[in-house]
N, C-alpha and C positions, 0 to 999 in steps of 0.2 A: 811437326807440331802446327796445329791450325791457329791462324792469327785471330785475335779478338780484342775488343776494347781499343785503346789508343793505337797500338801497332796496326790494327786493321783499318782504322780511320786514316792513318798516315799512308798506308798502301793504297787505299781508295783515292785519296787526294792526289797521289802521284799518277795513278791510272787516269784520272780525270784531267790532270794537268798536262799529260803528254799530248792529248788531243789539241790543247791550246798551244803547246810548244810548237807543234807542226804549223799552226797558223802564224805564230810569231816568227818562226824561222822563214816562212815564205816572204813575209814583209822584209826581213833582213837580207836574204840572198838576192832578191830582185833589185835592191838599191845598188848592189855591186855589179850585177849582170848588165844592167842598163848602161853602165859606163865602161864596160869591157870592150876594147877595140876589136878583139877577135869575134866576139858575139855580134857586134854591130856590122862587121864585115860579112859574116856568114848570113846574117838576116837582111843583107842588102841595104844597110844604112836606113832603117825605118825613120819616118818623120816623127815629130813630137806626138802627133795624133795616133800614129801606129804604135808608138811606144806605150802610150796610155792604154790603147786597146789590148796589146799583148799582155800588159800587166793586169788590167782590170777585168779581162775576160774570165779570170780565175773566180772573181766574185759572182759572175753569172752562173758558173758551175755550182758555186756554193748555194746560190739561191734555189736552183733546181734540186740540189741535194736536200735542202730544207723541205721543199715541196714534196719530194719523194718520201720523206719520213712521215708525212701525214697519212700515207696510204697503208703503212704496215707497222708503225712503231708500237701501237697499242696491242697488236697481235703478237709481235715477236718479243716484247719486253724492252729492256734498256740495253742489255749487253750485246745481243746479236747484231742490232743495227750498227753499233760501234765497230764490231769486227768487220762487217761488210764495208763500212766507210773507210776503214784503215787499209783494206785491200785495194780499194779504188785509189787512195792516195799513193800507194806504191806503184800501181800501174801508171798513174799520171806522171810520177817522178821518172820512171823509166823512159816514157815517151819524150819528156822534156830534155832529159840528159842526152838522149840519142838524136836530138833534132839537128837537121842540116838546113832547114828552111822554115819559114814563118808558120805555114799551115800545121805542120807536125807539132811545133812548139805550142801553138794556140790550142790544138786538140789536147795535148798533154796538160795544159793549164786548166782546161774545162774538166777533164776527168779527175784531176787532183782536187779541183774545187767541189765536184760532186761529193767526194769522200769527206772533205772538211766540212761542208755544209750539213751533211748527214750527222757527222759526229757532234758538231757544235749545237745542233738542235736537240740532241738526246742527252748529252753530258750534263747540262745544267739540271735537268729533271732527275737524272740518276743520282747526282751528287746531293741535291736538295732533299730527295725522298729517302735517301739511305743513311746519311750522317745523322747522328743524334742532334736534337734541336740546340742544345747548349754548346755543341762543337761546330755546328753548321757554318756559322759566320766566320770564325777564325780559320778553320781548316779550308772553308770555301774560298776565302780571300788568298790563302797561301798558294792554292793551285795555280792562280793566275800569275804567280811569280815565274812560272815556267814559260808564259808567253814572252816575258822580257828575256828569260834565259835563252829561248830560241832565237829571238831577234839579235841578242848580243853575240851569241855563238856565230851567227851568220855574218854579222858585221866584221868580227875579227878574222873570220875565215876569208872574207873578201879582201881584207887588208893584207893578210899574209900571202894569199895566192896572187895578189896583184904583182908581186915581184916575180912570180913564175911565168906570167904572161901566157899568151896563146890560148889553146883549148882548155888547159887545166884550170885557168883562172875563173871560168864560169861553169864548166861541166861538173867539176868536183863538188862545188857548193850545192848544186841542184841534186846531185846523187846522194849527198850525205844525209838528206832528210829521211831516206829509207832506213837508216840505222834506228832512228827514233820510232818510226812506224812499226818496224819488226818487234821492237821491245814492247810496244803497246799491244801488238797481237799476242804476245806471249803472256802478258800480265792480266789482261781483261778476263779470260776464262776462269781465273782463280778468284775473282772478286765476287761479292754477293750481288744478287739481283735486288731490285728495288722492292722492299717489303710492302710498300703501298700499292704497287702494281700487282703483287701477288695477292693482296687482300681483295682488290677489285676483281681479280680473276678467280676468286673463291678458292684460294689456297692458303688459308689462315695459319695452318700449322707450320708451313715453310716460312711464312712471314714472321711468325713469332720467334722461330729459331734464329733468323737473321737479326731481328731487333735485339735479342739477348746477346748475340755475338758483338753487335755494334756497341752495346752498353757494357760489354765485358763482364757479363754475369751468366750464370746457369740457372738462376732462380726465376721461375715464371712469375712469382708474386712480387718481384722487385718493383718498387714504387715507380721508377722511371719507365720500366717496361710496361707496367699496367697502364700508366697514364698515356703513353704513346699509342698503344693498341686501342684504348678506349676512345681517344680523339680521332683516330683513323676511322673507327666504326661510326662515330658521330658525324664525321664529314661525309661518309657514304650515305648516312641517313638524310642529312641536310640536302644533299644533291638529289636524292630520291624524291624528297618533298618538292623540290623545285623542278623536277623533271629533266635534269641534265643528263643526256645520254649521248646523242650524236654530235659530230664536230660542228654542224650548223648551229648548235646551241651556243657556240662561242659568240655568235653574232646577234644574240637575243639579249634584251635588257629585262631579264626576269628578276626574281627576288635576289638571286645571288650576283646579279649585275655582271654577267660574263663579258658582255661587249665593252663595258667600262674597263674591266681588267685588261682585256685584249688591247684596247687603245692606249692605256697607260704604258703597257709593255712595248707596243709597237713604236710609239713615239720616243720612249726612253732609248731604245736601241738606235733610232734615227739620230738622236742627240749624240750618241757615241761617235758616229761617223761624221756628223756635221761639225763636231768639235775640231776636226782637222787632223785626227791622229794618223790616219792612213796616208793622207797627203804628205805628212812628214815622214812616216815610217817607211813607205815604199821609195820615197825620193829624197831622203835626207842627204845622201852623198851628192846627188844631182843638184839639190837646192843650195848646199854649201858651195858647190862649184859655180853654179850659174847665177844665183841670187846674191850670195854674200861675196863671191869673187875669190874664193880660196883655191889653192892648187889641187890637182887631182889626188896626190898622195895625202895631203893634209886633210882633205875632205873625207877620205876613207878612214884616216886615223881618228879624226874627231867623231865620226860615226861609230867607231868601235868604243870610244870612251863614253859616248852618249848612251850606247847600249848597256854599258855597265852601270851608268847613273840611273837609267830606267829600271834596271833590275834591283838596284838598291832602293829606289823609290817605291817599288812594288811591295816592300815590307811594311810601308806606312799603314795601309788598311788593316793589317793584322792587329795593330795596336790601337787604332783610332776608331774603327767602325763600331766596336762594342761600347765605346765611351760616349760618342756623340751621335750615333745613329746614321743610317744611310742617307736620310734627307739632307742633313748638314754636310755630309761628305760630297753629295752632288752639288749643292749650292756653292760651297767654298771652291770646289774643283772648277766649276764653270766660271766663276769670277776670276780665279787665278789664270785659267787658260785664255780668257778674254784679254787680260792685261798683257800676257806674254805675246799674243798675236799682234796687239797694238804696238808693243815695243819693237817686234820684228819689222813691222811696216815702217815705222818712223826711222829706225836705224838703217834699213836698206835704202830708204829715200835719201838719207844723209850721205851714205857711201864712204865716209871717212874710215880711217884705220881704227880709231877708238870706238866708233859706232859699230864696226864689224865685230869687235870683241863683245860689246853689249848684246849684239844680235845673237851671237853664239851662246851666250849665257841664257838668253831668253828661250832658245831652243831647248836647252837642258832643263830649265825650270818648268817649261811647258809639260815635260814628261812627269815631273813631280806632282803637279796639280792633276794631270790626267790619271796617274796611278791612284791618287787619293780618292777621286770620285767616280771615274768612268772606266777603269780597268776591270775591276772585279764586281763592283756593286750592281751595275745593270744586269749582268748575267745571272747573278744570284736573285735579284729582285724579281725579274720576269718569271722565273720558275716558281718563286715563293707565292706570288699573287694569283696564280692560275688555280682553277678548281681541280680537285683530285682526279676525276674521271677524264678531264680534258687537258691535263697538264702537259703531256707530251705534244699534243696537237697545238695547244696554245703557245707553247714555247717554240715550236717549229715556225709558227706564223710570226711571232715577235723576232725570232732570229733571222727570218727572211728579210725583215726591215733592215737589219744590220748589213746584209749583203747587197740589197738594192742601193742603199745610200753609200755603201763602200764602193760599189762599182761607179756610181756617179762622181764621187769625189776623186777617186783614183784616176778615172778617165779624164776628168777635166783639168787636173793639176798641171801637167806639163804645158799645155797650151795656155791655160789661164795665167799661170805665173810667168810664162814667157811673153805673153801679150800685154798683161796689165802691170807686171813688175811688182813694186811694193804695194800697189793698190789691191792686188789679189789677196794679200794677207788680211786686209780689212773685212773681207767677206766672212772669214772665220771669226774675226773679232766680234762682229755683229751677232753671228749665230750663238757664240758662247754666252754673251751677256743676255741674250733673249731667253736662254734656258731658265734663268734664275726665278722669274715670277711664276713660270709654269710649275716648276718643282715645288715652290713654296705653297702654291694654292691647291694643287690637285693630287700630289703624290703622298699617300699615307706612309707612316713609318712602320716597317716590318721587323726592325731589330727588337730582340727580346721576346719574340712571339713564336710559338710552334706553328708549323705549316697549317694545321687545322684551325688554330685560333685566328689566323689571318683571315679565314673565311668570314669571321664575325665583322671585320672591317667593312666588308662589301655587302652585308646582308641588310637590304632596305635602308641604306645610308645615303647621304648627299654626296655630290661629286667634289665639293669644296671641303677640304680637310683642315685648312689653316685655322688655327685657334680652337680645334676640337681635340678630344682625347686621342684621336687617331694620328695626330701630328707628333705625338710624344712616343718615346720609347716604351715598349711593353715590358712585362715582367713574366718570366716563365711560370711563376707560381699562380698567376691568374688563369681563369678558364673562361675567356670571353665566349667561345663557341658554345659551351655548356649553357651559358645564360641565354643565348639566342635560341637554342633548342628547347629549353624549358619554357621560354616564352611562346614557342610554337605549339608545344604539346597541349593536349586537352585533358591530360591526366596529371594529377598532382602526385601520383605515385612516384616512387623513386627508390630510395635506399642506396646503398653503395653498389657501384658497378665493379665486377671482378672479371678477370680473363681466365678462361680455362686453358688446358694444355694445348688446345687446338687454336688458340688465339681468338676465341669467340667471346663476346661480352655476354655474361649471364647475370641472373638475378636482377634484371631491370627491364622495364617496359620500353621498347624502342619507340621513338617518335613516330615512325612510319606505322607501327601497330596502333599507337594511340590515335593517329589520324583516321585509321580505318574503323576504330571503335565507335 
């Protein structure tokens, strides 16, 4: 029996989430690998700089994976690139697992990174374009629970295998990621293609069938189905008016303000990494041991409990985003993370037993605030604000920012924390507090709006959104995009738009045609 409606949305969310699970798992297993005695012996006891390089080189692979998606993602759709990326992850895992020296391990990290970069640049588009608007935020936030699930699984695996010692303690955690990758390879072919990509590729009948399945109906005249297809067609018309075609159009400040959208997404993804999440994620066991002064076994154990706490915290956006919107999630999250890093710095400076307890609590609370604002929201937001024709390319570029800054922060953490000690934590304190005014002033609210209605936010509007209607949550019942299109049209004709069995809008004068008239 073919899935449709809520079951299909759940399956889609799991498929998207598995890509992020692999990313979270990589953060988790590396924190244990780097303190494995057998690993350090086989890698000839790498310096803190080399440890940072061996870890962060994965992000360089991710960056080039994102860059590669620019070349063929629009031609192949959303599903095929994910399959290619997952195969690369498996190849990279095999190389890392079988490593006996640094070069092979580094090559394996790069290859696995290529696959993860490709997947994470495509998955946000696929998810945003396929899930129904009213389910997009809740189901979209839930998939990022698997990032935490992957990290938590790796943390506990590291702790359990630490008693095994020798080769098994680090080779098995690396190899285990292939289980999740194979499962992803099996499930993706059975998932629907993006209906918006199909519409752009002039395959409206296929797109209409997928939209009906996602809404759980067989009725072409269903209101939600009609509305979604109508808005997709309107978005295509709007981009035709603005001349949005090639990827270079992303760097133009035309009527649809593509470059503004790109910069909002690029810097938002930079904020994710500059918040310090990967500096903690990759090195939490290392930091507990070197900065806080805990024992090796206790560091691994607390890392495992921290992973469970992170996973529980990942449920918060599911309940909160729809109520307060993405802007306030980002603002509150940045403030909370800043306070946590400041607490870490002051307690590590103190060095007492009581201070170390408070420091560990700050590590745990950090993940709560990160999960609220920066775990799921940026990935959803960047895909939502991109123009339809350029969504995969735009998301690939914004995701590349994530990997560039990921590389920088992961690379610098061992040496920075080793040389600066407690002062190193103040760097991330300043970063987190600095995010707040930028979010408040420049980032519009996308919650409560369909993808095509978000286009209205950027159509000939100002960059500062604080105090405007675009800083408030939207309502799915409004049709902001339609108002923009009516304002552009030279014809007052109209009437009701309907969608035929092929998914094409009929009984209405398109704006493009009106412009030609």
